[in-house]
N, CA, C and O atoms as CSV, one atom per row, in Angstrom:
chain,resi,resn,atom,element,x,y,z
A,1,MET,N,N,-77.452,-18.587,-117.472
A,1,MET,CA,C,-78.529,-18.897,-116.554
A,1,MET,C,C,-78.195,-20.203,-115.833
A,1,MET,O,O,-78.155,-21.271,-116.443
A,2,GLU,N,N,-77.964,-20.100,-114.565
A,2,GLU,CA,C,-77.637,-21.270,-113.754
A,2,GLU,C,C,-78.906,-21.925,-113.226
A,2,GLU,O,O,-79.843,-21.234,-112.825
A,3,PRO,N,N,-78.942,-23.252,-113.224
A,3,PRO,CA,C,-80.100,-23.949,-112.652
A,3,PRO,C,C,-80.201,-23.670,-111.146
A,3,PRO,O,O,-79.188,-23.486,-110.471
A,4,LYS,N,N,-81.405,-23.641,-110.646
A,4,LYS,CA,C,-81.633,-23.410,-109.217
A,4,LYS,C,C,-81.116,-24.602,-108.410
A,4,LYS,O,O,-81.237,-25.747,-108.845
A,5,PRO,N,N,-80.542,-24.333,-107.237
A,5,PRO,CA,C,-79.990,-25.416,-106.422
A,5,PRO,C,C,-80.996,-26.518,-106.090
A,5,PRO,O,O,-80.637,-27.696,-106.079
A,6,TYR,N,N,-82.251,-26.151,-105.819
A,6,TYR,CA,C,-83.235,-27.180,-105.481
A,6,TYR,C,C,-83.529,-28.068,-106.682
A,6,TYR,O,O,-83.821,-29.251,-106.511
A,7,LEU,N,N,-83.459,-27.521,-107.899
A,7,LEU,CA,C,-83.652,-28.341,-109.101
A,7,LEU,C,C,-82.474,-29.282,-109.307
A,7,LEU,O,O,-82.656,-30.434,-109.702
A,8,LEU,N,N,-81.258,-28.789,-109.039
A,8,LEU,CA,C,-80.081,-29.656,-109.144
A,8,LEU,C,C,-80.194,-30.835,-108.191
A,8,LEU,O,O,-79.885,-31.970,-108.553
A,9,LYS,N,N,-80.641,-30.555,-106.964
A,9,LYS,CA,C,-80.776,-31.616,-105.980
A,9,LYS,C,C,-81.860,-32.618,-106.399
A,9,LYS,O,O,-81.666,-33.828,-106.281
A,10,LEU,N,N,-82.983,-32.123,-106.881
A,10,LEU,CA,C,-84.060,-32.989,-107.337
A,10,LEU,C,C,-83.607,-33.877,-108.495
A,10,LEU,O,O,-83.836,-35.086,-108.481
A,11,LEU,N,N,-82.970,-33.281,-109.486
A,11,LEU,CA,C,-82.496,-34.060,-110.631
A,11,LEU,C,C,-81.418,-35.061,-110.223
A,11,LEU,O,O,-81.374,-36.173,-110.748
A,12,ALA,N,N,-80.553,-34.675,-109.294
A,12,ALA,CA,C,-79.530,-35.597,-108.799
A,12,ALA,C,C,-80.173,-36.794,-108.100
A,12,ALA,O,O,-79.741,-37.932,-108.284
A,13,ASN,N,N,-81.198,-36.535,-107.304
A,13,ASN,CA,C,-81.898,-37.633,-106.630
A,13,ASN,C,C,-82.593,-38.545,-107.637
A,13,ASN,O,O,-82.556,-39.767,-107.498
A,14,LEU,N,N,-83.222,-37.958,-108.643
A,14,LEU,CA,C,-83.881,-38.768,-109.672
A,14,LEU,C,C,-82.871,-39.592,-110.463
A,14,LEU,O,O,-83.148,-40.731,-110.840
A,15,SER,N,N,-81.704,-39.015,-110.710
A,15,SER,CA,C,-80.700,-39.735,-111.500
A,15,SER,C,C,-80.093,-40.900,-110.736
A,15,SER,O,O,-79.526,-41.810,-111.340
A,16,SER,N,N,-80.207,-40.881,-109.429
A,16,SER,CA,C,-79.636,-41.968,-108.629
A,16,SER,C,C,-80.597,-43.151,-108.473
A,16,SER,O,O,-80.286,-44.107,-107.762
A,17,LEU,N,N,-81.747,-43.097,-109.123
A,17,LEU,CA,C,-82.735,-44.171,-109.007
A,17,LEU,C,C,-82.443,-45.360,-109.925
A,17,LEU,O,O,-83.222,-46.312,-109.975
A,18,GLY,N,N,-81.336,-45.307,-110.643
A,18,GLY,CA,C,-80.939,-46.455,-111.450
A,18,GLY,C,C,-81.370,-46.407,-112.899
A,18,GLY,O,O,-81.321,-47.425,-113.589
A,19,THR,N,N,-81.788,-45.257,-113.371
A,19,THR,CA,C,-82.179,-45.116,-114.765
A,19,THR,C,C,-81.375,-43.984,-115.396
A,19,THR,O,O,-80.921,-43.071,-114.705
A,20,ASP,N,N,-81.206,-44.051,-116.700
A,20,ASP,CA,C,-80.476,-42.985,-117.375
A,20,ASP,C,C,-81.413,-41.950,-118.005
A,20,ASP,O,O,-80.989,-41.151,-118.839
A,21,LEU,N,N,-82.666,-41.968,-117.610
A,21,LEU,CA,C,-83.659,-41.061,-118.179
A,21,LEU,C,C,-83.274,-39.598,-117.993
A,21,LEU,O,O,-83.337,-38.819,-118.944
A,22,VAL,N,N,-82.880,-39.218,-116.796
A,22,VAL,CA,C,-82.536,-37.826,-116.524
A,22,VAL,C,C,-81.321,-37.421,-117.366
A,22,VAL,O,O,-81.295,-36.340,-117.955
A,23,HIS,N,N,-80.318,-38.302,-117.413
A,23,HIS,CA,C,-79.138,-38.010,-118.221
A,23,HIS,C,C,-79.512,-37.815,-119.688
A,23,HIS,O,O,-79.005,-36.911,-120.353
A,24,SER,N,N,-80.390,-38.659,-120.177
A,24,SER,CA,C,-80.790,-38.583,-121.584
A,24,SER,C,C,-81.512,-37.287,-121.907
A,24,SER,O,O,-81.234,-36.641,-122.917
A,25,VAL,N,N,-82.445,-36.913,-121.037
A,25,VAL,CA,C,-83.210,-35.690,-121.268
A,25,VAL,C,C,-82.297,-34.469,-121.188
A,25,VAL,O,O,-82.352,-33.595,-122.053
A,26,VAL,N,N,-81.469,-34.407,-120.170
A,26,VAL,CA,C,-80.591,-33.250,-119.998
A,26,VAL,C,C,-79.558,-33.185,-121.124
A,26,VAL,O,O,-79.221,-32.098,-121.593
A,27,SER,N,N,-79.059,-34.329,-121.554
A,27,SER,CA,C,-78.034,-34.325,-122.596
A,27,SER,C,C,-78.555,-33.804,-123.930
A,27,SER,O,O,-77.773,-33.348,-124.764
A,28,GLU,N,N,-79.861,-33.866,-124.140
A,28,GLU,CA,C,-80.435,-33.290,-125.360
A,28,GLU,C,C,-80.160,-31.785,-125.431
A,28,GLU,O,O,-80.031,-31.229,-126.522
A,29,TYR,N,N,-80.073,-31.138,-124.289
A,29,TYR,CA,C,-79.811,-29.704,-124.258
A,29,TYR,C,C,-78.359,-29.364,-124.581
A,29,TYR,O,O,-78.038,-28.200,-124.822
A,30,LEU,N,N,-77.479,-30.364,-124.589
A,30,LEU,CA,C,-76.111,-30.115,-125.022
A,30,LEU,C,C,-76.065,-29.760,-126.502
A,30,LEU,O,O,-75.109,-29.135,-126.961
A,31,ASN,N,N,-77.092,-30.153,-127.251
A,31,ASN,CA,C,-77.185,-29.862,-128.677
A,31,ASN,C,C,-78.007,-28.615,-128.967
A,31,ASN,O,O,-78.317,-28.329,-130.123
A,32,SER,N,N,-78.355,-27.883,-127.941
A,32,SER,CA,C,-79.202,-26.701,-128.087
A,32,SER,C,C,-78.521,-25.631,-128.933
A,32,SER,O,O,-77.296,-25.587,-129.047
A,33,GLY,N,N,-79.330,-24.789,-129.509
A,33,GLY,CA,C,-78.808,-23.680,-130.295
A,33,GLY,C,C,-78.350,-22.505,-129.462
A,33,GLY,O,O,-77.682,-21.608,-129.976
A,34,THR,N,N,-78.696,-22.490,-128.177
A,34,THR,CA,C,-78.288,-21.365,-127.335
A,34,THR,C,C,-77.207,-21.806,-126.353
A,34,THR,O,O,-77.263,-22.898,-125.787
A,35,TYR,N,N,-76.233,-20.938,-126.168
A,35,TYR,CA,C,-75.150,-21.291,-125.262
A,35,TYR,C,C,-75.628,-21.349,-123.815
A,35,TYR,O,O,-75.048,-22.071,-123.005
A,36,GLN,N,N,-76.683,-20.595,-123.476
A,36,GLN,CA,C,-77.189,-20.625,-122.104
A,36,GLN,C,C,-77.741,-22.007,-121.753
A,36,GLN,O,O,-77.496,-22.520,-120.661
A,37,GLU,N,N,-78.482,-22.601,-122.678
A,37,GLU,CA,C,-79.027,-23.942,-122.432
A,37,GLU,C,C,-77.913,-24.980,-122.397
A,37,GLU,O,O,-77.976,-25.925,-121.610
A,38,GLN,N,N,-76.906,-24.822,-123.230
A,38,GLN,CA,C,-75.788,-25.748,-123.206
A,38,GLN,C,C,-75.029,-25.653,-121.880
A,38,GLN,O,O,-74.655,-26.672,-121.301
A,39,CYS,N,N,-74.808,-24.446,-121.411
A,39,CYS,CA,C,-74.120,-24.256,-120.122
A,39,CYS,C,C,-74.932,-24.854,-118.981
A,39,CYS,O,O,-74.384,-25.521,-118.103
A,40,ALA,N,N,-76.239,-24.612,-118.999
A,40,ALA,CA,C,-77.104,-25.161,-117.947
A,40,ALA,C,C,-77.081,-26.683,-117.977
A,40,ALA,O,O,-77.031,-27.321,-116.925
A,41,ALA,N,N,-77.115,-27.275,-119.171
A,41,ALA,CA,C,-77.068,-28.737,-119.286
A,41,ALA,C,C,-75.754,-29.279,-118.738
A,41,ALA,O,O,-75.743,-30.298,-118.046
A,42,CYS,N,N,-74.658,-28.613,-119.039
A,42,CYS,CA,C,-73.359,-29.039,-118.500
A,42,CYS,C,C,-73.365,-28.996,-116.974
A,42,CYS,O,O,-72.882,-29.915,-116.312
A,43,THR,N,N,-73.917,-27.922,-116.432
A,43,THR,CA,C,-73.985,-27.776,-114.973
A,43,THR,C,C,-74.809,-28.899,-114.359
A,43,THR,O,O,-74.397,-29.501,-113.367
A,44,VAL,N,N,-75.961,-29.183,-114.937
A,44,VAL,CA,C,-76.826,-30.243,-114.409
A,44,VAL,C,C,-76.129,-31.593,-114.505
A,44,VAL,O,O,-76.129,-32.355,-113.539
A,45,ILE,N,N,-75.540,-31.899,-115.644
A,45,ILE,CA,C,-74.867,-33.194,-115.822
A,45,ILE,C,C,-73.762,-33.367,-114.795
A,45,ILE,O,O,-73.537,-34.472,-114.300
A,46,GLY,N,N,-73.076,-32.287,-114.474
A,46,GLY,CA,C,-72.025,-32.363,-113.466
A,46,GLY,C,C,-72.518,-32.710,-112.079
A,46,GLY,O,O,-71.729,-33.127,-111.231
A,47,HIS,N,N,-73.812,-32.548,-111.827
A,47,HIS,CA,C,-74.387,-32.844,-110.517
A,47,HIS,C,C,-75.152,-34.170,-110.469
A,47,HIS,O,O,-75.613,-34.578,-109.404
A,48,LEU,N,N,-75.288,-34.836,-111.604
A,48,LEU,CA,C,-76.047,-36.092,-111.643
A,48,LEU,C,C,-75.193,-37.266,-111.194
A,48,LEU,O,O,-73.968,-37.168,-111.113
A,49,ASP,N,N,-75.849,-38.363,-110.907
A,49,ASP,CA,C,-75.187,-39.592,-110.494
A,49,ASP,C,C,-74.313,-40.108,-111.639
A,49,ASP,O,O,-74.810,-40.368,-112.735
A,50,VAL,N,N,-73.016,-40.254,-111.385
A,50,VAL,CA,C,-72.095,-40.671,-112.449
A,50,VAL,C,C,-72.251,-42.139,-112.831
A,50,VAL,O,O,-71.754,-42.557,-113.876
A,51,ALA,N,N,-72.925,-42.919,-112.011
A,51,ALA,CA,C,-73.114,-44.337,-112.328
A,51,ALA,C,C,-73.923,-44.529,-113.608
A,51,ALA,O,O,-73.754,-45.529,-114.306
A,52,ASN,N,N,-74.789,-43.588,-113.914
A,52,ASN,CA,C,-75.629,-43.696,-115.112
A,52,ASN,C,C,-75.146,-42.815,-116.264
A,52,ASN,O,O,-75.857,-42.632,-117.252
A,53,LEU,N,N,-73.957,-42.282,-116.132
A,53,LEU,CA,C,-73.408,-41.417,-117.173
A,53,LEU,C,C,-72.808,-42.285,-118.280
A,53,LEU,O,O,-71.873,-43.049,-118.040
A,54,ASN,N,N,-73.349,-42.162,-119.485
A,54,ASN,CA,C,-72.856,-43.023,-120.562
A,54,ASN,C,C,-71.755,-42.345,-121.372
A,54,ASN,O,O,-71.531,-41.139,-121.269
A,55,ALA,N,N,-71.083,-43.149,-122.171
A,55,ALA,CA,C,-69.927,-42.681,-122.941
A,55,ALA,C,C,-70.310,-41.618,-123.961
A,55,ALA,O,O,-69.501,-40.743,-124.269
A,56,THR,N,N,-71.511,-41.676,-124.481
A,56,THR,CA,C,-71.949,-40.697,-125.468
A,56,THR,C,C,-72.013,-39.296,-124.865
A,56,THR,O,O,-71.609,-38.323,-125.502
A,57,VAL,N,N,-72.513,-39.196,-123.653
A,57,VAL,CA,C,-72.595,-37.892,-122.980
A,57,VAL,C,C,-71.189,-37.379,-122.679
A,57,VAL,O,O,-70.896,-36.201,-122.887
A,58,VAL,N,N,-70.326,-38.259,-122.192
A,58,VAL,CA,C,-68.950,-37.861,-121.904
A,58,VAL,C,C,-68.266,-37.383,-123.184
A,58,VAL,O,O,-67.562,-36.374,-123.180
A,59,GLU,N,N,-68.475,-38.106,-124.261
A,59,GLU,CA,C,-67.897,-37.731,-125.550
A,59,GLU,C,C,-68.389,-36.352,-126.003
A,59,GLU,O,O,-67.612,-35.548,-126.517
A,60,LYS,N,N,-69.661,-36.091,-125.812
A,60,LYS,CA,C,-70.230,-34.791,-126.178
A,60,LYS,C,C,-69.636,-33.682,-125.316
A,60,LYS,O,O,-69.333,-32.602,-125.823
A,61,LEU,N,N,-69.468,-33.937,-124.020
A,61,LEU,CA,C,-68.859,-32.939,-123.137
A,61,LEU,C,C,-67.420,-32.650,-123.552
A,61,LEU,O,O,-66.996,-31.494,-123.568
A,62,VAL,N,N,-66.677,-33.687,-123.885
A,62,VAL,CA,C,-65.295,-33.501,-124.332
A,62,VAL,C,C,-65.273,-32.682,-125.622
A,62,VAL,O,O,-64.449,-31.781,-125.776
A,63,ASN,N,N,-66.171,-32.996,-126.536
A,63,ASN,CA,C,-66.246,-32.252,-127.790
A,63,ASN,C,C,-66.569,-30.771,-127.539
A,63,ASN,O,O,-65.971,-29.889,-128.154
A,64,LEU,N,N,-67.504,-30.512,-126.644
A,64,LEU,CA,C,-67.833,-29.118,-126.315
A,64,LEU,C,C,-66.643,-28.413,-125.665
A,64,LEU,O,O,-66.357,-27.253,-125.962
A,65,ALA,N,N,-65.955,-29.130,-124.775
A,65,ALA,CA,C,-64.817,-28.544,-124.072
A,65,ALA,C,C,-63.696,-28.143,-125.034
A,65,ALA,O,O,-63.019,-27.136,-124.824
A,66,TRP,N,N,-63.513,-28.917,-126.062
A,66,TRP,CA,C,-62.433,-28.631,-127.010
A,66,TRP,C,C,-62.856,-27.733,-128.161
A,66,TRP,O,O,-62.052,-26.926,-128.629
A,67,ASN,N,N,-64.086,-27.847,-128.629
A,67,ASN,CA,C,-64.425,-27.265,-129.922
A,67,ASN,C,C,-65.510,-26.196,-129.952
A,67,ASN,O,O,-65.702,-25.561,-130.989
A,68,ASP,N,N,-66.221,-25.977,-128.860
A,68,ASP,CA,C,-67.314,-25.007,-128.929
A,68,ASP,C,C,-66.770,-23.590,-129.097
A,68,ASP,O,O,-65.702,-23.257,-128.583
A,69,LYS,N,N,-67.516,-22.767,-129.820
A,69,LYS,CA,C,-67.104,-21.383,-130.078
A,69,LYS,C,C,-67.231,-20.502,-128.839
A,69,LYS,O,O,-66.485,-19.538,-128.670
A,70,GLN,N,N,-68.176,-20.842,-127.985
A,70,GLN,CA,C,-68.448,-20.016,-126.803
A,70,GLN,C,C,-67.533,-20.404,-125.635
A,70,GLN,O,O,-67.550,-21.557,-125.204
A,71,PRO,N,N,-66.742,-19.470,-125.122
A,71,PRO,CA,C,-65.885,-19.774,-123.966
A,71,PRO,C,C,-66.675,-20.262,-122.750
A,71,PRO,O,O,-66.193,-21.110,-121.999
A,72,LYS,N,N,-67.886,-19.731,-122.552
A,72,LYS,CA,C,-68.691,-20.149,-121.401
A,72,LYS,C,C,-69.115,-21.612,-121.517
A,72,LYS,O,O,-69.153,-22.331,-120.519
A,73,VAL,N,N,-69.430,-22.048,-122.724
A,73,VAL,CA,C,-69.800,-23.452,-122.935
A,73,VAL,C,C,-68.582,-24.338,-122.699
A,73,VAL,O,O,-68.688,-25.381,-122.053
A,74,ARG,N,N,-67.432,-23.930,-123.217
A,74,ARG,CA,C,-66.216,-24.722,-123.016
A,74,ARG,C,C,-65.889,-24.865,-121.531
A,74,ARG,O,O,-65.564,-25.957,-121.065
A,75,SER,N,N,-65.975,-23.761,-120.793
A,75,SER,CA,C,-65.651,-23.842,-119.364
A,75,SER,C,C,-66.692,-24.646,-118.591
A,75,SER,O,O,-66.343,-25.348,-117.642
A,76,SER,N,N,-67.961,-24.557,-118.978
A,76,SER,CA,C,-69.001,-25.354,-118.322
A,76,SER,C,C,-68.798,-26.846,-118.584
A,76,SER,O,O,-68.982,-27.670,-117.688
A,77,ALA,N,N,-68.421,-27.186,-119.810
A,77,ALA,CA,C,-68.174,-28.583,-120.154
A,77,ALA,C,C,-66.968,-29.122,-119.382
A,77,ALA,O,O,-66.995,-30.255,-118.902
A,78,ILE,N,N,-65.917,-28.320,-119.263
A,78,ILE,CA,C,-64.735,-28.736,-118.502
A,78,ILE,C,C,-65.097,-28.939,-117.041
A,78,ILE,O,O,-64.660,-29.905,-116.417
A,79,ALA,N,N,-65.902,-28.021,-116.491
A,79,ALA,CA,C,-66.316,-28.152,-115.089
A,79,ALA,C,C,-67.149,-29.416,-114.892
A,79,ALA,O,O,-66.986,-30.115,-113.892
A,80,ALA,N,N,-68.034,-29.711,-115.831
A,80,ALA,CA,C,-68.873,-30.914,-115.728
A,80,ALA,C,C,-68.005,-32.162,-115.768
A,80,ALA,O,O,-68.219,-33.094,-114.993
A,81,LEU,N,N,-67.033,-32.187,-116.662
A,81,LEU,CA,C,-66.129,-33.343,-116.741
A,81,LEU,C,C,-65.343,-33.490,-115.438
A,81,LEU,O,O,-65.129,-34.603,-114.957
A,82,GLY,N,N,-64.922,-32.374,-114.881
A,82,GLY,CA,C,-64.190,-32.421,-113.613
A,82,GLY,C,C,-65.046,-32.932,-112.471
A,82,GLY,O,O,-64.578,-33.720,-111.649
A,83,ARG,N,N,-66.308,-32.490,-112.408
A,83,ARG,CA,C,-67.193,-32.942,-111.330
A,83,ARG,C,C,-67.541,-34.416,-111.468
A,83,ARG,O,O,-67.771,-35.100,-110.470
A,84,THR,N,N,-67.579,-34.905,-112.696
A,84,THR,CA,C,-67.921,-36.321,-112.891
A,84,THR,C,C,-66.703,-37.218,-112.773
A,84,THR,O,O,-66.830,-38.442,-112.728
A,85,GLY,N,N,-65.524,-36.617,-112.723
A,85,GLY,CA,C,-64.304,-37.402,-112.613
A,85,GLY,C,C,-63.880,-38.040,-113.921
A,85,GLY,O,O,-63.141,-39.025,-113.917
A,86,ARG,N,N,-64.327,-37.503,-115.025
A,86,ARG,CA,C,-63.985,-38.065,-116.351
A,86,ARG,C,C,-62.877,-37.284,-116.997
A,86,ARG,O,O,-62.460,-37.608,-118.108
């Protein structure tokens, strides 16, 4: 399930306001029990302002990219890392 483009734009605008609140809330879904929510979280994180992206989120994305059982989660995490330039 891919996030709607207008939601991505809204969250990206909110993330550029100088707070890490959006990153924190979205990153909680990286720990979700469903691969769909994890993939969606990766997609959203890839569209957020990288200035507020902390090392913990990057570390979690790297861990998902290397170790997750679901190929879709691994590819979403790799795409998010690529979009953020990490």
